C-alpha distance (Angstrom), angle and dihedral (degrees) to the residues before:
residue distance angle dihedral
M1 . . .
A2 3.82 . .
R3 3.78 117.5 .
T4 3.78 111.4 -109.3
R5 3.80 121.2 -128.7
A6 3.77 119.9 -110.5
N7 3.78 118.7 -121.6
D8 3.77 90.4 -111.4
F9 3.82 94.7 48.3
E10 3.80 95.7 121.8
E11 3.80 93.0 44.1
K12 3.80 90.9 50.9
K13 3.82 90.7 48.8
L14 3.77 92.4 51.3
G15 3.79 90.8 48.6
L16 3.78 91.0 51.8
L17 3.82 91.4 48.6
K18 3.77 91.9 51.5
E19 3.81 93.3 49.1
A20 3.79 92.2 43.3
A21 3.85 90.3 52.0
R22 3.82 88.9 53.0
V23 3.82 91.5 51.7
F24 3.80 93.8 45.0
A25 3.82 91.1 47.5
T26 3.79 93.3 51.4
Q27 3.85 101.8 34.6
G28 3.79 100.3 31.5
M29 3.79 129.5 -118.9
D30 3.82 95.2 -82.4
K31 3.78 99.8 43.4
A32 3.82 98.9 42.4
S33 3.82 112.0 91.2
M34 3.75 132.5 -162.0
S35 3.82 88.0 -117.5
Q36 3.84 90.5 56.0
I37 3.80 90.7 48.5
A38 3.84 93.3 48.5
T39 3.82 91.7 49.4
S40 3.79 92.1 46.3
A41 3.79 91.7 49.0
G42 3.78 92.1 47.0
V43 3.80 94.8 -121.0
S44 3.77 134.9 114.9
K45 3.81 119.1 -95.2
S46 3.77 89.0 -121.0
L47 3.83 90.7 56.5
L48 3.81 91.5 49.0
Y49 3.84 89.4 51.6
H50 3.82 88.8 46.7
Y51 3.81 88.2 62.7
Y52 3.82 98.5 32.5
P53 3.83 118.3 21.9
S54 3.83 95.3 -161.5
K55 3.78 143.4 14.4
D56 3.83 93.3 -106.4
A57 3.86 89.7 51.1
L58 3.80 88.2 53.6
I59 3.79 93.4 48.0
F60 3.80 90.3 47.3
A61 3.80 91.6 50.2
I62 3.79 92.4 50.5
I63 3.80 92.5 54.3
R64 3.78 95.5 39.7
E65 3.81 91.9 51.8
H66 3.77 90.7 48.8
L67 3.84 93.5 49.7
E68 3.78 93.3 43.9
E69 3.77 90.4 52.2
L70 3.82 88.5 49.7
E71 3.78 91.8 49.6
Q72 3.78 92.5 48.1
S73 3.81 91.1 51.1
L74 3.83 89.0 53.7
D75 3.83 89.3 50.2
D76 3.78 88.7 55.4
V77 3.80 95.3 54.3
P78 3.83 108.7 109.9
T79 3.78 119.6 -121.0
E80 3.78 108.0 174.5
G81 3.77 115.2 113.3
L82 3.86 93.2 -0.4
T83 3.76 128.6 121.2
P84 3.82 118.6 -123.1
E85 3.79 88.8 -107.2
Q86 3.79 92.1 53.4
R87 3.83 90.3 47.9
L88 3.80 90.5 51.3
R89 3.77 90.8 52.5
L90 3.80 90.6 51.6
L91 3.80 92.1 49.1
V92 3.80 90.8 51.8
G93 3.80 89.9 48.5
A94 3.85 90.9 49.6
V95 3.83 91.6 52.7
L96 3.79 92.6 49.3
E97 3.77 91.0 47.8
V98 3.83 92.6 53.1
Y99 3.80 87.4 49.7
R100 3.80 89.9 59.7
G101 3.77 106.8 111.2
A102 3.84 91.7 -2.5
D103 3.80 100.6 100.8
D104 3.81 92.0 118.4
Q105 3.83 92.6 51.4
H106 3.79 89.4 47.4
K107 3.81 91.5 52.2
V108 3.76 90.7 49.9
Q109 3.80 90.7 51.0
L110 3.82 92.0 50.5
N111 3.82 94.3 48.7
A112 3.80 106.6 32.0
G113 3.81 100.4 85.1
P114 3.85 98.9 105.4
A115 3.82 92.5 43.8
L116 3.80 93.8 60.2
S117 3.80 132.4 78.2
D118 3.82 122.5 -119.7
A119 3.75 90.1 -104.3
Q120 3.77 93.5 51.0
R121 3.82 91.5 48.0
D122 3.78 90.4 49.0
A123 3.82 91.9 52.0
L124 3.86 91.8 49.5
N125 3.81 92.1 43.7
A126 3.80 89.6 54.8
L127 3.83 90.2 53.4
E128 3.81 91.7 47.3
R129 3.83 91.3 49.3
R130 3.77 91.4 53.8
I131 3.81 90.6 51.4
V132 3.81 93.4 46.7
M133 3.81 90.8 47.6
R134 3.80 92.0 60.3
F135 3.77 88.9 60.6
S136 3.76 99.0 40.4
T137 3.83 91.1 48.7
L138 3.80 90.7 52.8
L139 3.78 94.0 44.9
R140 3.82 89.1 51.3
E141 3.79 88.7 51.5
I142 3.77 91.1 52.8
H143 3.85 95.0 41.6
P144 3.82 110.6 18.1
E145 3.80 89.7 177.3
L146 3.85 88.8 71.9
A147 3.82 87.0 76.7
S148 3.78 92.7 54.0
K149 3.82 113.7 138.5
D150 3.78 90.2 -140.3
R151 3.79 94.2 56.6
P152 3.82 110.3 9.6
L153 3.80 105.7 -164.5
L154 3.76 102.0 151.5
M155 3.83 96.8 98.9
P156 3.86 95.5 40.7
V157 3.81 90.4 50.3
T158 3.83 92.4 45.1
M159 3.77 93.4 48.7
S160 3.83 90.6 45.1
L161 3.82 87.3 59.6
F162 3.77 90.4 49.7
G163 3.77 89.5 49.1
M164 3.81 89.5 58.1
M165 3.80 91.7 47.9
N166 3.83 100.6 39.6
W167 3.80 96.6 50.5
V168 3.80 96.0 45.4
Y169 3.82 89.2 100.5
M170 3.80 89.5 68.3
W171 3.77 94.9 66.6
F172 3.80 111.8 7.1
K173 3.80 117.9 111.2
E174 3.83 122.4 -165.0
G175 3.76 107.7 -123.9
G176 3.81 91.1 17.0
A177 3.80 130.5 126.4
I178 3.81 93.9 -64.9
S179 3.79 131.2 36.4
R180 3.81 126.1 -138.4
D181 3.78 88.7 -108.7
D182 3.85 91.2 52.1
Y183 3.79 90.2 48.7
A184 3.81 91.2 50.1
D185 3.82 86.5 58.3
V186 3.81 91.4 47.0
A187 3.84 95.7 48.8
T188 3.81 93.6 45.1
T189 3.83 92.4 47.8
L190 3.84 92.4 47.5
I191 3.79 90.5 54.7
L192 3.80 98.3 42.3
E193 3.79 94.9 43.7
G194 3.79 94.6 37.7
V195 3.82 91.3 54.7
K196 3.75 89.1 62.0
A197 3.80 90.8 61.3
V198 3.81 97.9 46.2
R199 3.78 103.9 36.0
């Protein structure tokens, strides 16, 4: 007979993903073992394997959960009555808010490539492309000339914005000289004003 799911199944899974991300981020993908992760999470190895049958499945789940949360946060950004510039600022703020407390997940995402199968990478790449497309579509709406065939700058500008957001974990300090909200203003302004000089 199939084993029934506990009422707190999803909560336990998310807790395991968070702890696994911490272990992977500190130990590295190769060195971290399922036994270490189970011990660190305070669960049996058999329970860990019940949720995630292999290390690559666990790594894939960490990144997918992180990207799906990010995509959902972008879905929740209001659009009615806002200018494209205001919407861009809210999208940047939403990304930086999802990144709060997610440094470990972000490190796993950046370093997991070799640990994943082609199918897993393809699935994550599709999620990433949808997220990037939201920003590139909005930037093209603000500055249509970025998509010019003579000087196509839409992707370089879009990825420059992601560079500013994705590497924030390397230097940002909670309670430091600048807040996440302040930095969302800075990053958005740098892109929108910088485009005027390079277009």
